[in-house]
N, C-alpha and C positions, 0 to 999 in steps of 0.2 A: 360404629354406626351400622355396620352390616348385621351385627347381633341384634340390635334394637329393631331393625327392619324385619329380620327373620322372626323375632318374637311377636312383633305386631301382626305379621301375616298369620303366624300360627294361632294367635289369639282370635283373629277374625274368622279363620277357618273353623275353629272349634266352636265359637259362639254362634256362627251361622248354622252349623251342622245341627245343633241341638234344636233349633226352631223347626228345621225341615225333617228331622228324624221321624221315621214311621215305625209302626210295630210290624217288623218283618219276620218275626219268628213263628207266626201262626201258619203252619203248613200242614196239609193233610195228604196231598198227592205225592207219591214217592218220587216222581220226576221233578217235583218242586225243590228238591234238595240243591240242585245246581242253581236254580233261580234264587233260592235263599242265600246261597253262597255268593252269588253275584251281587245281590242287594247288600249283604254284609260288607263285601269287598269295596263297593262303591259308596256306601253310606256310613254305617256304624264303625267299620274298621278304618275308614279313610285311606285304605291301601292304594286306591287309584291315584292318590296324589304323587306316589313315587313309582308305581308299577303299572305298566300298560300291557295289554294282551300279548303283543308281539314285538314290542320295541323297548329297548333300555332307555330309561329316563334318569331318575336319580338312582333307582334300584333296578335289578334285572327284570326282564319281562316275565309275565306269568308263565308263558310257554317254556322259557329257559329254566325257571324254578322247578316247574313240574317235571321237565325232562331230566334234570340233574337228580332230583329226589327219587324219581323212578329208577334211573340207572344205578344209583348208589344205595338203593333200598333204604333211604332215609325216612324218618318219621316227621312229617311236616307239622302234625298236631303237637308233638312234643316240643318242637322248636318254637311254635307260636305260643306255647305256655311258658317259654323261657327256660326250658329244662334240657335243652340240647345245644350243642355247638353248631354254628353255621357251617353249611357245606357248599353253598352256592357262591357267595362273594364275601369271605371273611373280612375284607377291608371295609365293607359297609356295615358291619355288625353294630358298631357304636351308634350309628344313625338309626338302625332298625330297633335297637334295644329300647328306645324311647316309646315305641309303639306297643311294647309288651303290656303296658298299663291298660291298653284297650283289649288286646287279645286275651289277656289273663282273666278278664271279666266275662268272656264269652262262655256259654254253656258248651258241653260236649257236643250237643246237636249242632250248634252254630259252628263250632270248629270243624266238625265232620262235613258240614255243608260247604264251608269255605274251602276245605281240601278238595271236595268233589268238584267244585267250580274250577279250581286251579287245574286239576287233572283233566277236566273236560276240554281244556285247550289243546290236548294232545290228539284229539279225535279228528 
């Protein structure tokens, strides 16, 4: 029963997102990289469903992820492409793996913007 409920909620989130999805990749201002990353995080990537800026929900907070990747000199973009092992919370890796279908379709510009947004939480 829980699996059916989870699948129903996931389906609703995905179907609602497509109706509201905006073209957020058109950026010309260098400072807009963080804004693009935030928009991707909250919309196209649906990352906000599991990660909040400073609070652990399902997954670790944005700040915790950025801190650990910076300290360990990890490559966040490589991880989001599904090409690197998790270094933040390996126990949640199987849950995160499902989202690689979204992040793997992102352009290098989008992934760099997403990374810039996440690292901006350290300022």
